[in-house]
DOROZA-983645 format. One record per residue: x, y, z of N, C-alpha, C in turn. Coordinates in steps of 0.02 Angstrom, whole numbers, plus 32768, in hexadecimal, padded with zeros to 4 digits. Example, Ala and Ser with C-alpha at 12.3 -4.5 7.8 and 13.67 -1.06 7.14 Angstrom:
residues 2
82947EE4818682677F1F818682947F5B8186;82827F90816282AC7FCB816582858002818A;
//
This chain:
residues 415
7414759A65E273CB759165DA73A875A8661A;737975D66614735575EE664F732475B86667;731B75B666A972ED758466C572A775A166CA;7277757466D47231758966DC721475636717;720C7586675071EF7567678B71A375676784;7188752B67837141752367747115751D67B2;7131750567EA710975006827713474F36864;71177501689E713474F068DF710E74B368F9;7133747D69067113743C691570E4743F6951;70F57466698370CB746769BF7094749C69BD;708E74BF6984705A74F36980703874F1693C;701174BD692E6FEF74B868ED6FB974EE68E6;6FAE750768A96F7A7538689F6F35751A68AB;6F07754268C36EC4752A68D36EA075116895;6EB0752E685B6E8E751B681D6EBA74EC67F4;6EE274C268156F10749567F46EED746967C0;6F08746A67836EF2743D674E6F2E7412673B;6F2D73D2674E6F6873A867446F7B73A166FA;6F4B739966CF6F5A739066886F7973D0666B;6F5E7409667D6F79744966656FC17452667F;6FCD744066BD7010744766D97042741A66B4;702D73DD66A4705973B0667F706A73CD663A;703B73ED661B7047740C65DA707A744465E0;70767469661770A7749F662370ED7483662F;70F0744D66557131742D6662714E74126620;712573F265F8713D73D665B97154740E658A;71307446658A7142747E655F7183749E6576;718F74A065B871CC74BE65D27209749265C5;71FE745165BC7236742365AD726B742365E4;72AB742565D172E17422660372E2745D6633;72BC7492662372BB74CD6650728D74C4668B;72627491668A722E748A66BC724B747C6702;723474A26732724B749B67777210749F67A8;721A748167E371ED748B681C7219749A6857;71FB74B1688D722074BD68CA71FD749B6904;7223748B69387207747169767232748969AF;721574B269D9723A74CE6A11727874F369FB;7276751269BF72AF753769A672DE750E697B;72D674CC697A730274A1695072E5749B690A;730E74A868D972F874A3689372FC745B687A;72CB7447685372C97404683872B7740767EE;72DA73DF67C672C973DA6780728D73AC6777;726773B96741722B739167337233736E66F1;7221732D66F07226730566B371E472E366A5;71CA72E96668718B72C9665471947296661C;71D07291660071DE726165CB71E0721B65E8;71BE71EB65C871B971A865E371FD718765EB;7227718965B77268716865BB7294718665F2;729371C865F772BC71E9662B72A171DA6671;725F71D96677724171C866B87255718266CE;72557153669F7269710F66B072B3710C66C5;72DC713366A57323713466B8732A715066FF;73087186670D730D71A5674F72F671746786;72C2714D677772A6712067A972CB70DF67B0;72F570CD677F7314708B67827360708C6782;737F70C1676A73C770C5676573E570D167AB;741570A667BE743370AB6801745C70EB680B;7465711167D67488715267DD745B718767FD;741B7175680573EC71A2682873DA7182686B;73D971A968A073C7719068E3738C71B968FE;7366719B692B732D71BF6949734271E36989;737971CD69A6739171EB69E473CE721769D4;73C5725969DB73FB728869CA743A727C69F3;7432725C6A2E746C724F6A57749B721B6A37;748371F96A0474AC71C769E174D271E569A6;74CD7227699D74F472476969753E7248697C;756A723A694D75B2723B695D75CC72826964;760372896989762372CA698F75FB72FB69B9;7609733B69B075E7736F69D675A1737B69BB;7570737369E6752A737869D1751373C169D0;74F173D4699A74D974196994748D741E6997;746B73E5699D742273E569A3740F73C869E7;73D973E06A0573C473C56A4673A573806A40;73AC73586A74738A73176A76734173226A88;731A72EE6A8072D372F36A9272CA73046ADC;72ED72E46B0A72E672F86B5172F873426B5C;732B735A6B3A733E73A06B42730973CF6B28;72EB73BD6AF072B473E56AD5727973E86B04;726673AD6B1F722D73AA6B4C723B73D16B8C;727873CE6BA5728A73F36BE07285743F6BD3;729D74536B98729A749A6B86725174B26B7F;722574846B6C71DE74966B6571B974986BA7;71D9747E6BDC71BB74826C1E71A274406C3B;71B574086C1C71A173C76C3871C973BA6C78;71A8739B6CA971CA738B6CE7720073576CDB;723D73626CF3727673356CE5726972EC6CF4;724772DE6D2C723D72986D40720B72746D14;71E772996CE971B5727A6CBD71CF72716C76;720272966C65721972996C1F722D72556C04;724F722D6C2D726771EC6C15722F71C06BFA;71F371C86C1671BC719B6C03719A71AE6BC1;71AC71E76BA5719171F96B6371CA720A6B32;720771FA6B45723F720A6B19727371D36B15;726A719C6B3A729D71676B39727C71226B33;7247711F6B0C722570DF6B01723B70BE6AC1;7215708C6AAD722370646A72722C70906A34;720470C66A2F720670F169F47242711F69F3;726571236A2C729C71536A3372E171326A34;72E270F16A27732170CB6A2D733D70BA69E8;737F70B669E573A270A069A973C6705F69B6;73D7703C697F74047004698373F16FCE69B4;74226FB869DC74196F7E6A0873E56F8B6A3D;73E06FC96A5673AD6FD86A8973676FCF6A6D;735D6FE76A2F731B6FDF6A10730B6F956A05;733C6F7069EC73316F2869DF73226F046A20;73456F146A55733A6EF46A9672F26EFD6AAE;72DA6F3A6AAC72966F486AC372626F2A6A94;726E6F2F6A54723D6F176A2372346ECB6A28;726B6EA76A3472666E5E6A39723A6E486A73;72366E716AA7720F6E5E6AE271C46E5B6AD3;71AE6E806AA171656E836A9471526E6C6A4E;71836E626A2271736E5469DC714C6E1469D1;71576DE169FB71346DA269EF70E96DA769FB;70D36DDA6A21708C6DE56A2C706A6E0069ED;70906E2069C170726E42698870816E216945;708F6DE0694670986DBC690770556DB568E2;70596DAD68A1701C6DA768796FF16D6D6891;70116D3468A26FEB6CF968B86FC56D0968F8;6FE56D2969286FC36D3969676F8B6D6C695C;6F986D9C69306F646DCF69226F276DAF6901;6F336D8168D26EFB6D5F68B16ED06D3A68E4;6EF16D1D69176ECD6CF9694B6EA36D286976;6EB36D6869756E8F6D9A699C6E516DB46979;6E496DA669396E126DC469136DCD6DB76932;6DBD6D7A69486D7B6D7069676D6F6D9E69A2;6DA26DA969CB6D9B6DD66A056D916E1E69ED;6DB76E3469BB6DAF6E7769A06D696E806984;6D516E4E695F6D0E6E5169426CD86E546978;6CE26E2F69AD6CB16E2F69E46CAD6E736A05;6CE76E936A106CE86ED66A2D6CC56F076A00;6CD36F0369BF6CB46F30698E6C686F28698E;6C516EEA698D6C096EDE698A6BE66EF469CA;6C066EED6A036BE96F046A416BE26F506A41;6C166F736A2A6C136FBC6A276BDE6FD369F6;6BD96FB069BD6BA86FC2698A6B616FB969A4;6B566F8469C96B136F7769E56AFD6FB06A13;6B2D6FD26A316B1C70086A5F6B17704C6A3F;6B2970526A006B2A709369DF6AE570B669DE;6AAE709369CE6A6E70B569CE6A5D70D76A11;6A7170B86A476A6470D56A896A9171106A98;6AC771186A716AF6714F6A7C6AE5718C6A52;6AB271866A286AA171BB69FA6A8E71FC6A1E;6AA572336A006A9272766A176A65729469E2;6A24728E69EE69F672A269B969F5726E6983;6A03728469456A007255690C6A4172306900;6A787247691E6AB9722A690C6AE17216694A;6B1771F2693E6B4271DB69746B8B71E96961;6BB371FA69926BFA720969866C2271C86987;6C3A71B4694C6C60717569466CA3717A696A;6CC271B4696B6D0271BC698D6CFC71AB69D7;6CCA71C769F56CC171BE6A3E6CAA71786A50;6C80715B6A256C5E711D6A396C7370DE6A12;6CA070E769E26CB570AC69BB6CFF70AB69AA;6D1770DE69876D5B70DA696D6D9070DB69A4;6D8370FD69DB6DB270FC6A146DA770C16A43;6D6A70B36A576D60707B6A866D7970386A6D;6D75702B6A2B6D896FE96A126DD56FDD6A1B;6E0170076A006E486FF86A086E616FFE6A50;6E4370296A786E59702D6ABE6E466FEC6AE2;6E0D6FCE6AD16DFA6F8F6AEF6E2A6F576ADA;6E3E6F576A9B6E6A6F226A826EAF6F266AA3;6ECE6F616AA36F116F666AC06F106F5D6B0B;6EDA6F736B2B6ED56F6A6B746ECA6F206B85;6EA86EFC6B5A6EA26EB36B636EE76E936B62;6F116EA86B326F536E8B6B2B6F7F6E996B68;6F766ED36B856FA16EE86BBD6F816EDE6C01;6F436EC56C036F226EB96C426F106EF76C68;6EFE6F2D6C456EE76F6A6C666E9F6F606C7C;6E8F6F696CBD6E4B6F5F6CD66E196F8D6CB3;6DDB6F776CAE6DA76F9D6C8D6DA26FE56CA6;6DA56FED6CE76D9B70306D056DD470606CF5;6E0D70466CDD6E4770706CCE6E4870876C84;6E1E70696C5A6E2670726C126E1270B76BF9;6DDD70D36C136DC771156BFD6DFC714B6C0B;6E1A714B6C466E4F717D6C516E8A71756C22;6E9D71386C126ED5712D6BE36EC6714E6BA0;6E8971486B8A6E7771686B4A6E8171B36B4D;6E6A71D26B836E71721B6B8A6EBA722F6B90;6EE0720A6BB66F28721A6BBD6F4B72146B7A;6F3D71DF6B556F5C71D66B146F4B720D6AE4;6F0D72236AE56EF772586AB76F1B72996AC7;6F2272A96B086F4572E66B1C6F8E72E26B09;6FAD72A96B166FF572A16B08700372AA6ABE;6FD9728E6A936FE572926A4B6FC972D26A2C;6FAD72FE6A556F97733F6A3D6FCE73746A45;700473606A68703E738D6A70702A73D16A8B;700673D06AC26FED740F6ADE702174306B0B;705A74426AED708F74606B14707E74A86B29;704774C26B0D703075046B23700F74FF6B68;6FFD74C36B7C6FDF74B66BBE700C74846BE2;7042749D6BFE707374706C1D7058744D6C5A;702B746E6C7E700D744E6CB96FE7740F6CA4;6FC174146C6D6F9C73DA6C556FCB73A46C3C;6FFF73B76C16702D73856BFC705373626C34;706C73876C64709073696C9C7061733C6CC5;702373546CCE6FF3732C6CF36FE172EB6CCF;6FDB72F06C8D6FCB72B56C65700272816C69;704072966C5E707872666C61707F72496CA7;707572736CDA7077725A6D1F704272256D2B;700672306D106FD072006D186FE071BE6CF4;6FFF71C36CB8701271886C937046715F6CBA;707571806CD870A9715D6CFF708A713C6D3C;705F71606D60704071456D9C701471086D8A;6FEE710E6D546FC370D66D3F6FEC709A6D2B;702570A66D0B7051706F6CF7706E704C6D34;708170716D66709B70536DA4706670286DC6;702870416DC66FF1701A6DE46FE76FD96DBD;6FEB6FDE6D7B6FE06FA46D5070176F706D5B;70546F866D62708C6F596D6F70836F366DB2;706F6F5C6DE570656F3F6E27702D6F0B6E25;6FF86F196DFF6FC06EEA6DF96FD86EA96DD8;70026EAF6DA6701B6E736D83704D6E4C6DAE;70716E6F6DD7709F6E4B6E0470776E266E3A;70406E436E4F70186E246E846FF36DE76E6A;6FD96DEA6E2D6FAD6DB46E136FCE6D896DDE;700A6D9C6DC6702E6D766D9470026D666D57;6FE56D9A6D3A6FB96D926D006FDF6D756CC4;6FBB6D4D6C9D6FD86D2F6C616FC46D596C24;6FE46D926C1C6FD96DBD6BE3701B6DDE6BD0;70196E0C6BA070576E2B6B88707C6E4F6BC1;70586E756BE970796E986C1F70936E686C54;706E6E326C6070866DFF6C8F70C96DE46C78;70D06DD86C3671106DC06C1B71476DF36C26;71376E336C1A716A6E676C22717F6E706C6B;714F6E6B6C98715F6E706CDF718D6E376CF4;717F6DFB6CDB71AB6DC26CEC71F16DCB6CD0;71F66DE76C9372386DF56C77725D6E276CA2;723A6E5B6CB772596E8E6CE172716E706D23;72486E476D4472586E2C6D85728D6DF66D83;72906DD26D4A72C06D9A6D4673026DAF6D25;73006DE46CFD733D6DF96CDA733A6E446CCE;734D6E6A6D01734A6EB36CFD73766ED16CC7;73A86EAB6CAF73D46EC56C7B73AE6ECB6C38;737A6EA46C3073546EA66BF1731F6EDD6BF2;73076EF06C2D72D26F216C3272D36F416C78;72E16F816C7B72E16FA36CBC729A6FB66CD0;72906FC96D0F724E6FDC6D267234701A6D01;7260704A6CF6724C70876CD3723B70776C8A;7261704A6C6C725270366C27721070116C23;72006FEB6C5671C06FC76C5871866FF86C5A;718C702B6C837158705F6C87715070826C43;718870946C26718670B56BE5716870896BAF;717770486BB2715D70186B82711070156B87;70F570146BC470AD70126BCD708D70506BAD;70A9708A6BBC708D70C86BA1708F70C86B55;70C770B26B3970CF70B06AF0709C70806AD1;709670446AED706970126ACF702070276AD3;700A70426B0C6FC470546B136FB370906AE7;6FDD70C46AEA6FCE71016AC46FD470F36A79;700D70D76A64701770C96A1C6FE770936A04;6FD370666A326FAA702D6A1F6F61703E6A14;6F4C707A6A286F05708A6A1C6EFB70CC69F6;6F2770FC6A016F1C713F69E56F1A713E6999;6F4D712269796F4F712369306F1970F66911;6F0B70BE69316ED8709169156E9370B16919;6E8570D4694F6E4570F869546E3E712A691C;6E74714C690C6E72717E68D66E6D715D6892;6E8C712368896E8570FE684A6E3C70ED683E;6E1A70D368706DD470BF68686DA870FB6859;6DB37132687D6D8B716E68716D99718C682C;6DD97193681C6DEB71B067DA6DD2718467A1;6DD7714267AA6DC0711467776D757116676D;6D50711A67A46D07712067A06CF4715F677B;6D147196678D6D0571D6676C6D1671D36721;6D4D71B367106D6071AD66C96D2B718766A2;6D12715066BE6CDF7129669C6C9E71506695;6C8B717366CA6C4A719766C86C4C71D4669B;6C8771ED668B6C8D7226665E6CA072106617;6CA671CE660D6CB271B265CA6C80717965BF;6C42718B65AF6C0D715865AB6C1B71216578;6C40713065436C4F70FC65126C7D70C76531;6CAC70DC655B6CD970AD657C6CB5708565B2;6C8870A765D56C5F708566076C34704F65E6;6C16706065AE6BEB7030658A6C156FF46572;6C517002655A6C7C6FCB65426C8F6F9C657B;6C9C6FB965B56CAE6F9065EF6C736F676608;6C386F8566086BFC6F60661C6BEE6F2765EC;6BFB6F3365AC6BEF6EFF657A6C226EC7657E;6C5F6ED965906C956EA765946CBB6EB065D6;6CA36E92660D6CC56E98664E6D0C6E7E664E;6D1D6E55661C6D626E3C66176D946E726608;6D7C6EAE65F66DA86EE765EA6DC06F08662A;6DA76EF166646DB66F1466A26E026F1A66B0;6E2B6EE666A86E736EF066B46E916F266688;6E7F6F2666486E976F5A661B6E7D6F9E662F;6E3D6FA066436E1E6FE066586E426FFD6694;6E546FD466C56E766FEE67006EBB700766EE;6EDE6FE466C16F1F6FFD66AA6F1770416688;6EE2704A66616ED7708B66406EC670C16674;6EA170B066A76E9570E066DD6ED770F466FF;6F0270C4670A6F4370D267286F6C710066FC;6F6770F666BA6F8C7121668C6F6E71666686;6F2C7168667A6F0A71A666676EF971D266A4;6EE871B366DB6ED571DB67176EEF71B96756;6F2B719D67516F48717B678B6F5071A967C7;6F51718D68036F5271B6683F6F9571D9684C;6FCC71BF6831700E71DC683F7020720D6807;7026724C68187036727F67E77080728167D9;70A8727C680D70F0727E680571117254683B;714D723D682E71717214685E7199723F688E;71B6721F68C071E2724368ED7221725A68C8;7240729068DF727E72A668BE72B5727168C2;72DC726F688D731A7248688B735472796885;738F7261689873CB728B689674017267686E;741E728B683F7451726E68137494726A6838;74B0722E683C74F07225685E752B72386831;751D724067F0754F725767BF752972776786;754C72966758752A72B2671D7509727966F6;74C9728166E874A5724D66C37486726D6685;74957252664B747A726B660D7439724665FC;7403726B65FA73C3724F65E673B6725F659D;737F7248658273717254653B735F729D652E;734672BF6562732F73046558735B73386579;7386732365A873B0735365CC73E6732D65F3;74137351661174457334663D7437734A6684;7436731A66B3742B732966F9746F732B671C;74847366673374C6736B675374C773466796;7502733067AA750A730E67EA74F0733A6823;74CC731A685274B2733E688C746F73606881;7455735D68437417737F683373DA73556845;73A67376685F73677355686D733C7355682F;731B731D682072F1731767E572B372EF67F6;727B730267DA723C72DF67E5722372C167A3;7217728067A571F8725E676B71AD72646774;718D7288674771457293674C71217259672B;710A722A675370EB71ED673970B071FC670C;7086722C6721704C723D66F97060725A66B5;7098727D66B370B07297667470CB72616646;70F272336663710B71FA663C70D271D16621;709C71CB6647706271A46632703B71C665FA;704D720565EA702E722765B17063723C657E;709A7217657D70CE7223654B70B372096508;70A9723564D7708B721F649870B671EF6471;70F771EB6480712271BC645C711971756474;70FB716E64AF70EE712C64CB70A4711B64CA;707A714D64D47032714364D87011716F64A2;7003715464676FE3717C64326FA1719A644A;6F9571D864366F5A71FC644C6F5371F76498;6F84720E64BE6F84720365076F497221652C;6F2B7255650E6EF2727565306EB2724B652A;6EB2721864FF6E7771EF64F56E7471B76529;6E3B71B1654B6E2E717C657C6E1171416557;6E38710A65556E2570D0652D6E3270916555;6DFD7071656C6E06703765996E1F6FF96574;6E226FFB65326E3D6FC1650C6E886FCA64FE;6EA3700365106EE8701364FE6F1B6FDF6516;6F0F6FC265516F406F95656F6F2D6F4B6568;6EFA6F3D65416EE46EF865396F1B6ECE6518;6F2D6E9765386F5F6E6A651C6FA76E7E6529;6FB26EB7654C6FF66ECB655B70166E9B658D;70546E86658170746E5665AF70886E7565F1;708F6EB765F370A36ED9663170836F1E6634;709E6F48665F70836F8B666770A86FBC663A;70836FE1661270A1701465E870A57057660C;7084705D66457081709C666970B1709B66A5;70B770D566C570E370DC66FF70BC70EC673F;707C70DA6740705270EA6779706D70CB67BA;708F709267B570AA707267F170F6707B67F6;711170AA67CE715870B567D0717D708467A4;71BE707D67B371E9705367887229704667AF;7247700C67A372876FFE67C272816FE56809;72B56FF3683172BB6FD8687572806FED68A0;726570296896722F704268C071EA703768A0;71E6700A687071A46FFA685371746FE8688C;71377001688771076FFB68BE70FE6FB368D6;710B6FA9691671056F67693570BD6F4C6930;708C6F79693470466F64693470236F6A68F1;70496F6A68BA702A6F7368796FF56F3F6869;70056EFF68756FD56EC968676F976ED06892;6FA06EE568D16F676EEE68FE6F3C6F2868E6;6F5A6F5F68D36F346F9968BB6F0C6F88687D;6F2B6F63684E6F066F5068116ECB6F236823;6ED66EF468506EA06EC668636E676EEC6884;6E786F1A68B16E446F4168D36E1E6F6C68A1;6E426F8B68726E216FB468406DF16F8B6815;6E086F5167FF6DDE6F2767D56DA16F0E67FA;6DAB6EF568376D726EDA685D6D416F116871;6D5B6F4B68856D2F6F81689A6D046F9A6861;6D226FA668276CFD6FC167EF6CCD6F8D67D2;6CE16F4E67D06CB56F1A67B76C776F1467E3;6C806F1568246C486F1068526C1A6F4D684D;6C386F8768476C116FC668446BE66FC86805;6C046FB767CC6BDF6FB9678D6BA96F84678A;6BB66F4A67A86B846F1567A96B496F2767D5;6B566F4A680B6B206F5A683A6AF46F936822;6B116FC167FB6AEB6FFD67E76AF07009679C;6AC56FE967756AC66FF1672B6ABC703A6715;6A9B7062673F6A8D70A8672B6ABB70DA674D;6AF470C367666B2270EF678B6B34712C6760;6B317168677F6B4171A6675B6B5771DB678D;6B7D720B67746B917244679E6B54726E67AF;6B54728C67E96B1E72B967FD6B2E72FE67E1;6B09731567AE6B19735767906B10739167C0;6AE9738667F56ADE73BC68256B1873C26857;6B44738F68586B7C739168876BBC737B6863;6BD773A868396C14739668146C4E73866843;6C77735568306CAE7340685D6CE173776868;6CFE737568A36D3173A768B56D75738468B9;6DA5739D68926DE8738268946E1173A768C9;6E3C738268EA6E6873A2691B6EA773BB68F8;6EBA73FA69046EF9741268E76F3473F06908;6F5573C468E56F8C739D69016FBD738D68C9;6FFD739D68D4702E7393689F7051735068A2;703E732668D1705972E268D4702672B068BB;6FE572BE68C96FB0728E68B96F7872AF6891;6F557286686B6F19729C68476EDE727C686B;6EB672A5688D6E80728768B56E4572B768BF;6E0B729968CA6DCE72BE68D86DC272C46923;6DA772FC69366D907303697B6D4E72E06984;6D2572E0694F6CE572BD69516CD272A8690A;6CA4727969056C8C726268C46C44724A68CD;6C15727868C46BCF726868CE6BB172476890;6B91720E689A6B7371EA68626B2A71DA6871;6B0471D3683A6ABF71BB683D6AC171706832;6AA6714B68616AAA7102685C6A7970E5682A;
//
């Protein structure tokens, strides 16, 4: 069977249409491939197969854990080949998202108690207060008749929440947002910027650790610093730095895009917006539908088969890299009837998540409950404050070409 290479992960087309690309991947079936730094990867959009790839222990995220002679490069090796500085690579290639088995469990346990549903529910008043403060300032941020929600609402809210959890000082928060955006844009065509960004993230993390050691803050990072200082076997200094970078970047980037994508979905589907205004109790279901229909994560990190694995649509040979395309699984017509239809009532009464927006299995998103809470509170506050909220037809939104995330560069609205 001949293969069909559909894209290079680090070089998305300027006119990228995520939905069109998913249709091409689905049409190519088992032939669908992508490349990254010369490494070929299989693409899967079937919901059942995606769940297997994300949860079956025969797949690993770290290629170094493949048995026998390895024929694919590890993430650090790929980054080195792309020109990343060796001393920086560990901090974007050996974090929580890059670990398998006991190493992953060890790191996850250190932070998981902060992200329980009970603790997140207790945070809702704080999230709501941040949202309302940002909303109150939106009229003053207007450029002419409209205001950019991405710049002044969807990003500032989650960065404030995660920085509160980690004790990041106010004056440090704006740079973290910029660094996170650059890092998740995969700008390997500008190695100077990428190396500079990662270097800045590491330096800022070291300053933050020193600040917490000096003042013994009672927050998530304070707890992690104490674990590091009292029991270095549980958390090394380099792992602590990487953990900070992972939590801050992952803790705000995708949530910001969820809020922006969700707002755009509502404003382009007036019937759904009207239904939500009429019944605010639909908000949890509406956010789940946003996660399914226009969720921020387009595809997951590559997994590697430790042995031949037979999926429902194809067989993945041992040592092969494969990507579960979350956005594709979320539009699998066998699981989601009429998947192209945006319907905020679709998930009403569901006991769990039918989508893969937060992944599945061992690497299921640690901050899923927090992201849902932020999305619900942000959108509820926004709709309550501006009954006439609408897109600015004179300034259509600009999407960023990105093969890992679905996100807007801006989103101008009329208040």
